[in-house]
N, C-alpha and C positions, 0 to 999 in steps of 0.2 A: 402360121400366126397371122391373124388379121388385126391390124392396129394402125391407127393414124393414117387411114386411107391407103395403106400399102399392105402387101402380102409378103411374109417372110417364109420361104420354104424350109423344109427340114435340112436340106443341103446347105442353104445359106446360114441357117442357125448354127449348124455344125462348124462351118468354116469360121464364122465370126467368134464362136465360143472357143475354138482352138487357138485362134489368133490372140484373143483376150487372155486366155490361159497362159500362153507363151509370154505375153507382156508381164503378167503377174509374176511368173517364175523369174523373169529377168530383172525385176525391180524390187523384189522382197527377199529377205533372208529366210530360207527354208530349213536352216539347221535348228535342231531341237523340235519343239512341238509344232504341229501344223499351224500355219498362220491363219488369222481371222480377217476377213474382208468385209467391211461395212457396205451395205447396199441401201442408199438413201435416195429414193427417186420416185417421181410420180408414175402413174400407170402408163404402160407402153411396152412395145416389144423389147425395148432396151433392158427392162427388168429381167426378162428371161435369158437374154444374152449374158447379163451380169451373173445370174445364178449359174448357168451352165459353164461359163468361162471360169468362174471361181472353182467349181467342182472339177473341171478338167485339169486345173493346176494342182489338185489335191489340197487346196485350201478349204476353209470353212466359211460359209456366208452368214452374215449377221444383218438381217433386214430391220430397218428402223423407220419410224414415221418422220417425215421431213418437217412436220409441224411440232415436233417435240420441243419443249422449252430447252434452252441452251444447256442448263446444268444437267438435266435428265439425259439429254443426248450424249453429252461428254461422259457422264457416269457410265452409261451402257458401253460406249466404245472403249473406255479405259478399263472397265471391269472385265471386259472380254479380251483385252489386250489386242485390239484391232490394229493391223499394220497398214491398212489402206482403206479409203472410202471411195466408192464409185457412185457417181451421180450423173444427172443430165446437165447439158450445157446451160439451160435456162435456170437452173437452180444453184449454179456454182457460187454466185456472189452471196446468196443467202447463207449457204453452208460455210463459206470461208469465214464469215463473221462469227458463226456459232462455234467453229472449230479452230479459231485463230491461235489459241494458246495450247492446243493439244499436240502439235507437231506431227499429226497423222497426215500423210500425203493424200490430197484430194484429187481424183482423176475424173475427167469428163469422159463418159462412155461414148459421146458423140465425136470425140477427137479421132479423126481418121488415122493419125500417126501411130495409134496403138494397134492398128490392124495391118502391120507391115509384113509380118511373117506369113508365108504361103504354104499350104498343104502340110502343116505341122500336125503330126499325130502324137498326142500326149499319152502317157502311160495309163493303163487301167487303174481306176481309183482303188487305193489301198486304205485310205483313211476312213475309219468307221463313222466318225462324227461328220454329219452333213451340214447342219446349221444350228445356230443358237437363236431362240426366239425369247425376247424379254416380255414377261407379263408384269402386271402392276405390283405383284408381290404382297404378301400379307403383312410385312413389316413396314411398308411405306416406301421402301426402296425397290426399284425394278429387280426382277429375279430372272436370271438367264436359264432357260430350259434347253437342254441339249437333245437334239433330234438325231437319232442314229440311222444309218443306212438300212440295217436289218428291220428295224421297226417300221420305217417308211415303206420298204418293199412289201412287208406283210400287209400293211394297210391298203396299198395300191393294188396288189395282186388279188386280195380278197374282194375288194369292191369291183374291180374291172371284171373279174370272173363271175361274180354273183349277178351282175347286171349286164353282162355281155357287151361291155364298152369296147369299141374297136375303132378301126380307121374310118368307119362310116359316120362316127359321132363328131359333134362339135360342142365344145364347152364354152359358155360365156363366163369369163373371169372377172367378176365384179369386186372380189375381196382384195383388200390392200395387201401389199407384199409382206407387211410385218405381222399379219394374222396367219395362224397355222392352217386355216382352211385353204389358203392359196397353194399350199404344197400339193394338194390333190389336183387343183386346176392345172398345175405345171406337169407334175410327174405322172398323174393319172392319164393325162393326154399323151405325153411324149413317149411313154412306155408302150403304148398300143397304136400309135400312128394317128391319133385323133387330131382335130383342128382346135385351135384356141382363138377365141374372139375377145379382144380387149377394148373396153369402151374408152371414149375420150375422157381424159382425167376430169375436165371441168363439168362433164355431164355424167359423172360416175353415180350420182344420186338421182338421176332423172329417169323415171320409169318409161317415159315416152321414148327416150333414146334407147333404153334396153329393148323395148318392144320392136323398134325399128331394126335393131341388130339381130334379134331373134328371127324376124321374118326374112331379112336380107340374106343371112348366112345359114338359115335352117338349123338354128341351135337346137340340140337335142338333150343336153345335160345342163341342169341348173344346180349350183352349189353355193348357198349363202346362209347368212343368219335369217331367221324367220321374218324379221321386220321388212327385209328387202323383198321377199316374196309377197308379203302382205301389201306392200306399196304397188307392186306390179299387178296383182290381182284386182285391187281396188281401182286402179287406173284403167285396167282392161275392161272392167265391168261397166264402165260408162258408155262404151260403144261395143256391145256384146257381139254383134254379128261380124263386124270387121275384125275385131281383136281375137275372136275364136279362131279365125283363119290364120292370123298372125302367129298364134301359139300352137298351131296344129303339129309342128315338128317336135315340140317338147315332149320327150318320152320319159324323162326321169328328173325328179326334183328332190335334191338332198338338202335338208335343213338342219342346222346345227348351231350351238353356241348360246341358245336361250330357250325359254319356254315357247312352245308353238301354240299360237291362238287356235282354238278349235274351229273358228270360223274359216280358217284357211282351207280345210278339207272339202266342205261342200262347194266353196267358191272355185277352187281349182278344178273339181270335177265338172262344174258347170261350164267352165271355159274349155277344158280338154279332159274328157272322161278317161282317156287312155294314158294320161301321165301317171307314172308310179311315184307315190309320195313316200319318202323315207326320212324318218327321224334318226339322227345319229348323235352320239355323245361321247364323253370322255374328256378329262382335262388335258391341257396342252402337254403335260408331262407324259401322257400315254400315247402321244403321236397322232395328231389330227383327229381321229376318232377310233374307237375300238369296241363300240356297242351300237346296235342299230335295231330299229323297228320299222318294218314296212307296213303302212296303213292300207290293208287290203279290205277290211271291214271297219265301219265307223259307227259309233254309238254317240249320239248327240248328248247323252247323259254323262259321258265321261267327264272326269274332272281335269284330265290332261291326257296327252298322247303317252302311251306306255314307253318306258325307257328302252326296252328291247332285250336282245340277247347278245353276248359277246361274239366278236368275230373270231376267225381261226387263231389258234395259238394264244388265246387270251381267256382268263377266267375272272369272274366277279364273285366276291364273297360279301355277305352281310354279317358283320361281327359285332359283339358287344364289347364293353370296356375291358373284359378279360381276354379279348381276341378269340372268343368262342363263337361258333356259328349260331346265329339266331334262328329260332323256329319260325315257321310261316306266321305272319301277322305281327311279329315282334319287331319293334323299331331298333335299328342298329346303324352302323356306319359302313359305307362301301369301301372295299379293298379290292385292288386290281393286281393281277399277276400275269406273267407271260412276256413274250418278246417285246411288247410295247413298254 
């Protein structure tokens, strides 16, 4: 993991995750249901230690936006019955104010005293639920979506195998911790030995910063919402010769979460014709993504990028109001089945 001008090796990540997991076990009641641990922090390597340490303890992680209004943050934590919140030291005072009457322990992941246990090997994970991600919800209240281990493994295995992602690859992780896309940044990389590059939090929306990281670390995998790719391409197009070289390592661009502007396709090919562009989709409830379309041929007369075909162990149906399959050309609603 490359973050905050330091490199965290797999060995160090494992060690710190085991130590954090031990701390969680020693400070939380594990009788009954698996406990939920809130992760509320800015971008940085600490997020990944928090995620892996929580999972090592067999707890469930709940990532939340640190900028959430006080009432909404409290609602999500209390609705999920969170037993602890992990954050960075520089955010502690802000969060103490927001969580002052929740009685949920707030722990700084930068506190060295929580990493006392050495060479602890925690048990293999048995809890099927991995994390809870809150979406806006159609009723006005945030809605907790439960992400399971089997569904995430299915997503990661299919994507890594289809695009030959391995230890030679490097993923630029721009997505915030509370968005489901980040699950692939973390687990897609860690399951195959790839590297993860995390931007400075204050420059997370700066395409010049992204471009510098791509060139410095030879980033090969991009995974964001379309608007961020559009920002990168428009910025890069202002200095075509120099930035074509900077983007030469980028071999795969995964775009998800919104409509993809058709202008992205020719502009990406102009900057790096070898980059494979993949549109992926599926609501958070179906685990990160479960349908995809690789743009191999492009027609400028298209109205949109096609939605694609389901990944392994997933099926899509178009059904009418009676839940009967619609004939070709008939409008219906999408239904999804499978491990996701």
